[in-house]
DSSP file (Angstrom, degrees, kcal/mol; ACC not computed):
  #  RESIDUE AA STRUCTURE BP1 BP2  ACC     N-H-->O    O-->H-N    N-H-->O    O-->H-N    TCO  KAPPA ALPHA  PHI   PSI    X-CA   Y-CA   Z-CA
    1    1 A M     >        0   0    0      0, 0.0     4,-1.9     0, 0.0     5,-0.2   0.000 360.0 360.0 360.0 -46.8   74.1  135.2   90.4
    2    2 A L  H  >  +     0   0    0      1,-0.2     4,-2.4     2,-0.2     5,-0.1   0.869 360.0  53.1 -64.6 -36.6   76.6  135.8   87.6
    3    3 A N  H  > S+     0   0    0      2,-0.2     4,-2.6     1,-0.2    -1,-0.2   0.876 106.1  53.6 -65.1 -37.2   79.4  134.2   89.7
    4    4 A N  H  > S+     0   0    0      2,-0.2     4,-2.0     1,-0.2    -2,-0.2   0.910 110.1  47.2 -62.7 -41.9   77.2  131.1   90.2
    5    5 A I  H  X S+     0   0    0     -4,-1.9     4,-2.3     2,-0.2    -2,-0.2   0.916 111.7  50.4 -65.8 -43.4   76.7  130.8   86.5
    6    6 A K  H  X S+     0   0    0     -4,-2.4     4,-1.1     1,-0.2    -2,-0.2   0.907 109.9  50.5 -60.9 -42.2   80.4  131.2   85.9
    7    7 A N  H  X S+     0   0    0     -4,-2.6     4,-0.7     1,-0.2     3,-0.3   0.892 110.1  50.2 -64.0 -39.5   81.2  128.5   88.5
    8    8 A L  H >< S+     0   0    0     -4,-2.0     3,-0.8     1,-0.2     6,-0.3   0.909 109.6  50.6 -63.5 -41.7   78.8  126.1   86.9
    9    9 A L  H 3< S+     0   0    0     -4,-2.3    -1,-0.2     1,-0.2    -2,-0.2   0.666  96.7  69.5 -74.4 -15.8   80.3  126.7   83.4
   10   10 A K  H 3< S+     0   0    0     -4,-1.1     2,-0.5    -3,-0.3    -1,-0.2   0.837  85.1  81.1 -66.2 -31.9   83.8  126.0   84.7
   11   11 A D  S XX S-     0   0    0     -3,-0.8     4,-1.4    -4,-0.7     3,-0.6  -0.653  73.8-151.4 -80.1 120.4   82.8  122.4   85.2
   12   12 A K  H 3> S+     0   0    0     -2,-0.5     4,-2.3     1,-0.2    -1,-0.2   0.805  94.6  61.2 -63.4 -29.8   83.0  120.5   81.8
   13   13 A V  H 3> S+     0   0    0      1,-0.2     4,-2.4     2,-0.2    -1,-0.2   0.874 101.6  53.1 -66.0 -35.3   80.3  118.1   82.9
   14   14 A T  H <> S+     0   0    0     -3,-0.6     4,-2.5    -6,-0.3    -1,-0.2   0.905 108.1  49.9 -64.7 -40.9   77.9  121.0   83.2
   15   15 A I  H  X S+     0   0    0     -4,-1.4     4,-2.6     2,-0.2    -2,-0.2   0.910 110.6  50.1 -63.5 -41.5   78.7  122.1   79.7
   16   16 A I  H  X S+     0   0    0     -4,-2.3     4,-2.4     2,-0.2    -2,-0.2   0.903 110.2  50.9 -62.4 -40.3   78.1  118.5   78.5
   17   17 A A  H  X S+     0   0    0     -4,-2.4     4,-2.2     2,-0.2    -2,-0.2   0.907 111.1  47.7 -63.9 -42.0   74.8  118.5   80.4
   18   18 A I  H  X S+     0   0    0     -4,-2.5     4,-2.4     2,-0.2    -2,-0.2   0.926 113.2  47.8 -64.5 -44.6   73.7  121.8   78.7
   19   19 A L  H  X S+     0   0    0     -4,-2.6     4,-2.8     1,-0.2    -2,-0.2   0.871 110.5  52.3 -65.5 -36.3   74.8  120.5   75.3
   20   20 A T  H  X S+     0   0    0     -4,-2.4     4,-2.4     2,-0.2    -1,-0.2   0.917 109.6  49.4 -62.8 -43.4   72.9  117.2   75.9
   21   21 A T  H  X S+     0   0    0     -4,-2.2     4,-1.8     2,-0.2    -2,-0.2   0.926 114.3  44.2 -61.8 -46.0   69.8  119.2   76.8
   22   22 A I  H  X S+     0   0    0     -4,-2.4     4,-2.5     1,-0.2    -2,-0.2   0.909 112.1  53.6 -65.4 -42.3   70.0  121.3   73.7
   23   23 A G  H  X S+     0   0    0     -4,-2.8     4,-2.8     1,-0.2     5,-0.2   0.900 107.4  50.0 -61.0 -42.8   70.8  118.3   71.5
   24   24 A I  H  X S+     0   0    0     -4,-2.4     4,-2.2     1,-0.2    -1,-0.2   0.908 111.0  50.5 -63.0 -41.0   67.7  116.4   72.7
   25   25 A A  H  X S+     0   0    0     -4,-1.8     4,-1.3    -5,-0.2    -2,-0.2   0.936 112.7  45.9 -61.6 -46.0   65.6  119.4   71.9
   26   26 A I  H >X S+     0   0    0     -4,-2.5     4,-1.7     1,-0.2     3,-0.7   0.954 114.9  45.4 -63.2 -50.7   67.0  119.8   68.4
   27   27 A I  H 3< S+     0   0    0     -4,-2.8    -1,-0.2     1,-0.2    -2,-0.2   0.853 113.6  51.6 -62.3 -34.0   66.7  116.1   67.6
   28   28 A S  H 3< S+     0   0    0     -4,-2.2    -1,-0.2    -5,-0.2    -2,-0.2   0.734 116.8  37.8 -74.5 -22.2   63.2  116.0   69.0
   29   29 A L  H << S+     0   0    0     -4,-1.3    -2,-0.2    -3,-0.7    -1,-0.2   0.556  97.0  86.4-111.0  -9.6   62.0  119.0   67.0
   30   30 A I  S  < S-     0   0    0     -4,-1.7     2,-0.6    -5,-0.1    61,-0.0  -0.496  85.4-101.4 -88.3 164.2   63.6  118.6   63.6
   31   31 A K        -     0   0    0     -2,-0.2     2,-0.4    63,-0.0    -2,-0.1  -0.741  40.7-164.3 -85.4 121.1   62.2  116.6   60.7
   32   32 A L        -     0   0    0     -2,-0.6     3,-0.1    61,-0.2     2,-0.0  -0.818  14.8-123.4-106.2 145.6   64.0  113.3   60.5
   33   33 A G        -     0   0    0     -2,-0.4     2,-0.2     1,-0.1    -1,-0.1  -0.243  42.8 -78.2 -76.2 172.4   63.9  111.0   57.5
   34   34 A K        -     0   0    0      1,-0.1    -1,-0.1     2,-0.0     4,-0.1  -0.477  48.7-112.3 -71.7 141.6   62.8  107.4   57.7
   35   35 A A        -     0   0    0     -2,-0.2    -1,-0.1     1,-0.1     3,-0.0  -0.491  20.1-126.7 -71.1 143.8   65.4  104.9   59.1
   36   36 A P  S    S+     0   0    0      0, 0.0     2,-0.5     0, 0.0    -1,-0.1   0.835 100.5  43.1 -63.3 -31.4   66.6  102.5   56.5
   37   37 A I  S    S-     0   0    0      2,-0.0     2,-0.6     0, 0.0    -2,-0.1  -0.971  81.9-147.1-117.5 124.6   65.7   99.5   58.7
   38   38 A Q        +     0   0    0     -2,-0.5     2,-0.5    -4,-0.1    -4,-0.0  -0.804  18.2 178.0 -94.9 121.3   62.4   99.7   60.5
   39   39 A I    >   -     0   0    0     -2,-0.6     3,-1.8     0, 0.0     4,-0.3  -0.991  37.2-108.0-121.7 126.7   62.2   98.0   63.9
   40   40 A N  T 3  S-     0   0    0     -2,-0.5    -2,-0.0     1,-0.3     0, 0.0  -0.281  94.8  -7.7 -58.0 130.1   59.0   98.2   65.8
   41   41 A N  T >> S+     0   0    0      1,-0.1     3,-1.0     3,-0.1     4,-0.9   0.642  84.6 136.5  60.2  20.8   59.1  100.6   68.8
   42   42 A I  H <>  +     0   0    0     -3,-1.8     4,-2.1     1,-0.2     3,-0.2   0.799  65.2  67.7 -64.1 -26.5   62.8  101.2   68.5
   43   43 A D  H 3> S+     0   0    0     -4,-0.3     4,-2.4     1,-0.2    -1,-0.2   0.810  93.0  57.9 -64.4 -27.5   62.0  104.9   69.1
   44   44 A K  H <> S+     0   0    0     -3,-1.0     4,-2.5     2,-0.2    -1,-0.2   0.891 106.2  48.4 -68.9 -37.7   60.9  104.0   72.7
   45   45 A V  H  X S+     0   0    0     -4,-0.9     4,-2.6    -3,-0.2    -2,-0.2   0.900 111.1  51.3 -65.6 -40.1   64.4  102.6   73.3
   46   46 A E  H  X S+     0   0    0     -4,-2.1     4,-2.6     2,-0.2    -2,-0.2   0.902 110.1  49.4 -63.4 -41.0   65.9  105.7   71.8
   47   47 A H  H  X S+     0   0    0     -4,-2.4     4,-2.5     2,-0.2     5,-0.3   0.947 111.9  47.8 -61.4 -48.8   63.8  107.9   74.1
   48   48 A A  H  X S+     0   0    0     -4,-2.5     4,-1.9     1,-0.2    -2,-0.2   0.910 113.9  47.4 -60.7 -42.6   64.8  105.9   77.2
   49   49 A L  H  X S+     0   0    0     -4,-2.6     4,-2.5     2,-0.2    -1,-0.2   0.922 111.7  49.8 -64.9 -44.7   68.4  106.1   76.3
   50   50 A A  H  X S+     0   0    0     -4,-2.6     4,-2.6     1,-0.2    -2,-0.2   0.921 114.9  43.0 -61.1 -44.6   68.3  109.8   75.6
   51   51 A Y  H  X S+     0   0    0     -4,-2.5     4,-2.2     2,-0.2    -1,-0.2   0.760 110.2  57.0 -78.0 -23.7   66.6  110.6   78.9
   52   52 A F  H  X S+     0   0    0     -4,-1.9     4,-2.7    -5,-0.3     5,-0.2   0.951 111.9  42.6 -62.8 -50.4   68.9  108.2   80.7
   53   53 A I  H  X S+     0   0    0     -4,-2.5     4,-2.6     2,-0.2     5,-0.3   0.931 114.2  51.4 -62.2 -46.7   71.9  110.1   79.4
   54   54 A L  H  X S+     0   0    0     -4,-2.6     4,-2.0    -5,-0.2    -1,-0.2   0.943 115.1  41.3 -55.5 -51.7   70.2  113.5   80.1
   55   55 A T  H  X S+     0   0    0     -4,-2.2     4,-2.6     1,-0.2    -2,-0.2   0.922 115.1  49.6 -66.2 -45.6   69.4  112.6   83.7
   56   56 A F  H  X S+     0   0    0     -4,-2.7     4,-2.3     1,-0.2     5,-0.2   0.912 111.5  48.7 -62.5 -42.9   72.7  110.9   84.5
   57   57 A V  H  X S+     0   0    0     -4,-2.6     4,-2.8    -5,-0.2    -1,-0.2   0.914 113.0  47.4 -65.2 -41.9   74.8  113.8   83.1
   58   58 A W  H  X S+     0   0    0     -4,-2.0     4,-2.1    -5,-0.3    -2,-0.2   0.896 110.8  52.1 -66.7 -38.3   72.8  116.4   85.1
   59   59 A L  H  < S+     0   0    0     -4,-2.6    -2,-0.2     2,-0.2    -1,-0.2   0.921 114.3  42.9 -62.0 -42.4   73.0  114.3   88.3
   60   60 A V  H >< S+     0   0    0     -4,-2.3     3,-1.1     1,-0.2     4,-0.3   0.917 113.3  52.4 -68.0 -43.0   76.8  114.1   87.9
   61   61 A A  H 3< S+     0   0    0     -4,-2.8     3,-0.3     1,-0.2    -2,-0.2   0.852 119.0  34.7 -62.9 -34.8   77.1  117.8   86.9
   62   62 A L  T >< S+     0   0    0     -4,-2.1     3,-1.5    -5,-0.2     5,-0.3   0.210  83.5 109.5-106.2  15.5   75.1  119.0   89.9
   63   63 A R  T <  S+     0   0    0     -3,-1.1    -1,-0.2     1,-0.3    -2,-0.1   0.777  79.2  50.2 -65.2 -26.8   76.3  116.4   92.5
   64   64 A R  T 3  S+     0   0    0     -3,-0.3    -1,-0.3    -4,-0.3     2,-0.2   0.332  99.5  83.2 -95.1   7.9   78.4  118.9   94.4
   65   65 A T  S <  S-     0   0    0     -3,-1.5    -3,-0.0     2,-0.2     0, 0.0  -0.493  88.8-113.5-100.8 175.5   75.6  121.5   94.7
   66   66 A K  S    S+     0   0    0     -2,-0.2     2,-0.3     2,-0.1    -3,-0.1   0.338  75.2 124.3 -89.6   6.9   72.8  121.6   97.2
   67   67 A I        -     0   0    0     -5,-0.3    -2,-0.2     1,-0.1     2,-0.0  -0.526  68.9-113.0 -71.5 130.1   70.2  120.9   94.4
   68   68 A S     >  -     0   0    0     -2,-0.3     4,-1.8     1,-0.1     5,-0.1  -0.331   9.6-136.1 -64.8 139.4   68.1  117.9   95.3
   69   69 A K  H  > S+     0   0    0      1,-0.2     4,-2.4     2,-0.2     5,-0.2   0.873 108.1  55.4 -62.2 -36.7   68.6  114.8   93.2
   70   70 A L  H  > S+     0   0    0      1,-0.2     4,-2.5     2,-0.2    -1,-0.2   0.854 104.5  53.0 -66.3 -33.1   64.8  114.5   93.1
   71   71 A L  H  > S+     0   0    0      2,-0.2     4,-2.6     1,-0.2    -1,-0.2   0.901 108.8  49.6 -66.7 -40.5   64.5  118.0   91.8
   72   72 A I  H  X S+     0   0    0     -4,-1.8     4,-2.2     2,-0.2    -2,-0.2   0.931 112.1  48.1 -62.5 -45.4   66.9  117.2   89.0
   73   73 A V  H  X S+     0   0    0     -4,-2.4     4,-2.2     1,-0.2    -2,-0.2   0.919 112.3  49.2 -60.7 -44.9   64.9  114.0   88.2
   74   74 A F  H  X S+     0   0    0     -4,-2.5     4,-2.9     1,-0.2    -1,-0.2   0.901 109.5  51.8 -63.1 -40.9   61.6  116.0   88.2
   75   75 A C  H  X S+     0   0    0     -4,-2.6     4,-2.5     2,-0.2    -1,-0.2   0.887 109.6  49.5 -64.3 -38.6   63.1  118.7   85.9
   76   76 A C  H  X S+     0   0    0     -4,-2.2     4,-2.0     2,-0.2    -1,-0.2   0.905 112.1  48.8 -65.3 -40.5   64.2  116.0   83.4
   77   77 A F  H  X S+     0   0    0     -4,-2.2     4,-1.8     2,-0.2    -2,-0.2   0.935 113.1  46.5 -62.0 -47.8   60.7  114.5   83.5
   78   78 A L  H  X S+     0   0    0     -4,-2.9     4,-2.6     1,-0.2    -2,-0.2   0.884 108.9  55.6 -63.0 -39.6   59.1  117.9   83.0
   79   79 A Y  H  X S+     0   0    0     -4,-2.5     4,-2.5     1,-0.2    -1,-0.2   0.908 106.2  51.7 -58.6 -43.7   61.5  118.7   80.2
   80   80 A G  H  X S+     0   0    0     -4,-2.0     4,-2.1     1,-0.2    -1,-0.2   0.887 110.2  48.1 -61.6 -40.2   60.4  115.5   78.4
   81   81 A I  H  X S+     0   0    0     -4,-1.8     4,-2.4     2,-0.2    -2,-0.2   0.909 111.0  50.8 -67.2 -41.9   56.7  116.5   78.7
   82   82 A I  H  X S+     0   0    0     -4,-2.6     4,-2.6     2,-0.2    -2,-0.2   0.915 109.7  50.2 -62.0 -42.9   57.5  120.0   77.4
   83   83 A I  H  X S+     0   0    0     -4,-2.5     4,-2.1     2,-0.2    -1,-0.2   0.922 110.7  49.4 -62.3 -43.5   59.4  118.5   74.4
   84   84 A E  H  X S+     0   0    0     -4,-2.1     4,-1.3     1,-0.2    -1,-0.2   0.907 111.9  48.8 -62.3 -40.7   56.4  116.2   73.7
   85   85 A A  H  X S+     0   0    0     -4,-2.4     4,-2.3     1,-0.2    -2,-0.2   0.891 110.0  51.7 -65.4 -39.6   54.0  119.2   73.9
   86   86 A L  H  X>S+     0   0    0     -4,-2.6     4,-2.9     1,-0.2     5,-0.6   0.870 103.8  58.0 -65.7 -35.6   56.2  121.2   71.6
   87   87 A Q  H  X5S+     0   0    0     -4,-2.1     4,-0.6     1,-0.2     7,-0.5   0.886 112.1  41.5 -60.0 -37.4   56.2  118.4   69.0
   88   88 A V  H  <5S+     0   0    0     -4,-1.3    -2,-0.2    -5,-0.1    -1,-0.2   0.882 123.1  36.9 -76.0 -39.5   52.5  118.6   68.9
   89   89 A T  H  <5S+     0   0    0     -4,-2.3    -2,-0.2     1,-0.1    -3,-0.2   0.849 124.7  29.7 -89.7 -35.3   52.2  122.4   68.9
   90   90 A I  H  <5S+     0   0    0     -4,-2.9     2,-0.3    -5,-0.2    -3,-0.2   0.522 112.3  59.5-108.8  -3.4   55.1  123.8   66.9
   91   91 A T     << -     0   0    0     -5,-0.6   -61,-0.1    -4,-0.6   -62,-0.0  -0.911  50.2-165.8-121.6 153.8   55.7  121.0   64.3
   92   92 A S  S    S+     0   0    0     -2,-0.3    -1,-0.1     1,-0.1    -4,-0.1   0.449  92.1  52.2-106.3  -5.1   53.5  119.5   61.7
   93   93 A Y  S    S+     0   0    0    -64,-0.1     2,-0.3    -6,-0.1   -61,-0.2   0.396 101.1  63.2-113.8  -0.7   55.7  116.5   61.1
   94   94 A R        -     0   0    0     -7,-0.5     2,-0.4   -65,-0.1    -3,-0.1  -0.898  63.3-154.7-123.2 154.7   56.2  115.2   64.7
   95   95 A S        -     0   0    0     -2,-0.3     2,-0.4    -6,-0.0    -7,-0.1  -0.985  13.8-131.6-130.5 142.3   53.7  113.9   67.2
   96   96 A G        -     0   0    0     -2,-0.4     2,-0.4   -11,-0.1     3,-0.1  -0.751  28.4-169.7 -89.3 137.2   53.7  113.8   71.0
   97   97 A E     >  -     0   0    0     -2,-0.4     4,-1.4     1,-0.1     3,-0.3  -0.973  31.8-138.5-132.2 143.4   52.9  110.4   72.5
   98   98 A I  H  > S+     0   0    0     -2,-0.4     4,-2.1     1,-0.2     5,-0.1   0.837 108.1  59.4 -65.7 -32.4   52.2  109.3   76.0
   99   99 A L  H  > S+     0   0    0      1,-0.2     4,-2.3     2,-0.2    -1,-0.2   0.824 101.3  54.8 -66.6 -29.7   54.3  106.2   75.3
  100  100 A D  H  > S+     0   0    0     -3,-0.3     4,-2.9     2,-0.2    -1,-0.2   0.904 107.1  49.9 -66.7 -40.7   57.2  108.5   74.6
  101  101 A V  H  X S+     0   0    0     -4,-1.4     4,-2.6     2,-0.2    -2,-0.2   0.895 110.9  49.8 -63.9 -39.2   56.7  110.1   78.0
  102  102 A I  H  X S+     0   0    0     -4,-2.1     4,-2.1     2,-0.2    -2,-0.2   0.912 111.8  47.8 -65.4 -41.9   56.7  106.6   79.6
  103  103 A A  H  X S+     0   0    0     -4,-2.3     4,-2.2     2,-0.2    -2,-0.2   0.915 111.9  50.3 -64.1 -42.9   59.9  105.7   77.8
  104  104 A N  H  X S+     0   0    0     -4,-2.9     4,-2.4     1,-0.2    -2,-0.2   0.935 110.9  49.4 -57.7 -47.0   61.5  109.0   78.9
  105  105 A T  H  X S+     0   0    0     -4,-2.6     4,-2.7     1,-0.2    -1,-0.2   0.868 107.4  54.6 -63.2 -38.1   60.5  108.3   82.5
  106  106 A T  H  X S+     0   0    0     -4,-2.1     4,-2.4     2,-0.2    -1,-0.2   0.939 109.9  46.5 -61.1 -47.2   61.9  104.8   82.3
  107  107 A G  H  X S+     0   0    0     -4,-2.2     4,-2.2     1,-0.2    -2,-0.2   0.896 112.5  51.0 -61.3 -40.9   65.3  106.2   81.2
  108  108 A I  H  X S+     0   0    0     -4,-2.4     4,-2.3     2,-0.2    -2,-0.2   0.927 111.5  46.6 -62.7 -46.4   65.1  108.8   83.9
  109  109 A L  H  X S+     0   0    0     -4,-2.7     4,-2.4     2,-0.2    -2,-0.2   0.887 111.3  51.0 -66.9 -39.1   64.4  106.3   86.7
  110  110 A I  H  X S+     0   0    0     -4,-2.4     4,-2.7    -5,-0.2     5,-0.2   0.917 111.0  49.4 -63.5 -42.0   67.1  103.9   85.5
  111  111 A A  H  X S+     0   0    0     -4,-2.2     4,-2.9     1,-0.2    -2,-0.2   0.915 111.1  49.9 -61.7 -42.8   69.6  106.8   85.5
  112  112 A F  H  X S+     0   0    0     -4,-2.3     4,-2.4     2,-0.2    -2,-0.2   0.913 112.8  46.3 -62.9 -43.8   68.5  107.8   89.0
  113  113 A I  H  X S+     0   0    0     -4,-2.4     4,-2.4     2,-0.2    -2,-0.2   0.931 115.5  45.0 -65.9 -46.1   68.8  104.2   90.3
  114  114 A I  H  X S+     0   0    0     -4,-2.7     4,-2.7     2,-0.2     5,-0.2   0.917 113.0  51.1 -65.6 -42.9   72.2  103.6   88.7
  115  115 A Y  H  X S+     0   0    0     -4,-2.9     4,-2.8    -5,-0.2     5,-0.3   0.946 112.5  46.4 -58.0 -48.9   73.5  107.0   89.9
  116  116 A N  H  X S+     0   0    0     -4,-2.4     4,-1.4     1,-0.2    -2,-0.2   0.901 114.5  46.1 -63.3 -41.5   72.4  106.3   93.5
  117  117 A S  H  X S+     0   0    0     -4,-2.4     4,-1.2    -5,-0.2    -1,-0.2   0.889 115.9  46.1 -70.7 -36.6   73.9  102.9   93.5
  118  118 A F  H  X S+     0   0    0     -4,-2.7     4,-1.5    -5,-0.2    -2,-0.2   0.932 115.4  43.8 -70.4 -46.2   77.2  104.0   92.0
  119  119 A F  H  < S+     0   0    0     -4,-2.8    -1,-0.2    -5,-0.2    -2,-0.2   0.670 108.6  57.8 -80.1 -15.3   77.7  107.1   94.1
  120  120 A K  H  < S+     0   0    0     -4,-1.4     3,-0.5    -5,-0.3    -1,-0.2   0.870 111.4  42.9 -73.9 -37.4   76.8  105.3   97.4
  121  121 A K  H  < S+     0   0    0     -4,-1.2     2,-0.3     1,-0.2    -2,-0.2   0.799 121.9  40.8 -75.3 -28.7   79.5  102.8   96.7
  122  122 A N    ><  +     0   0    0     -4,-1.5     3,-1.7     1,-0.1    -1,-0.2  -0.561  63.3 157.1-120.9  65.2   82.0  105.4   95.7
  123  123 A K  T 3  S+     0   0    0     -3,-0.5    -1,-0.1    -2,-0.3    -2,-0.1   0.721  70.2  66.5 -64.4 -20.4   81.5  108.3   98.1
  124  124 A A  T 3         0   0    0      1,-0.2    -1,-0.3    -3,-0.1    -5,-0.1   0.693 360.0 360.0 -74.3 -17.7   85.0  109.6   97.4
  125  125 A I    <         0   0    0     -3,-1.7    -1,-0.2    -6,-0.1    -2,-0.2   0.499 360.0 360.0 -72.9 360.0   84.1  110.4   93.8
């Protein structure tokens, strides 16, 4: 088990995936100030982008393992739901929204589609 963890951490992409996961949690749970320019629903684009990056990096990091791509996608989806639930339960300044989960899911699905289309064309990578 410890050797498996060491092997995962040797790969820099795995470290980037772990840091991305931690970064999304931190940004999602800290109190952020108001943006100087207000654009309606820009946060949904930010959610989709964050979860696109999260999913794509994990898919790349674990591409040489036997872990199913669908399991990775499901874990990213579940992670998004957990973060939304934590926003409601452990913070008083953040709110969990179903539209955020939909935006997260959109980013996850786009990452999955792009990953599959890119790595099917470039099997040598």
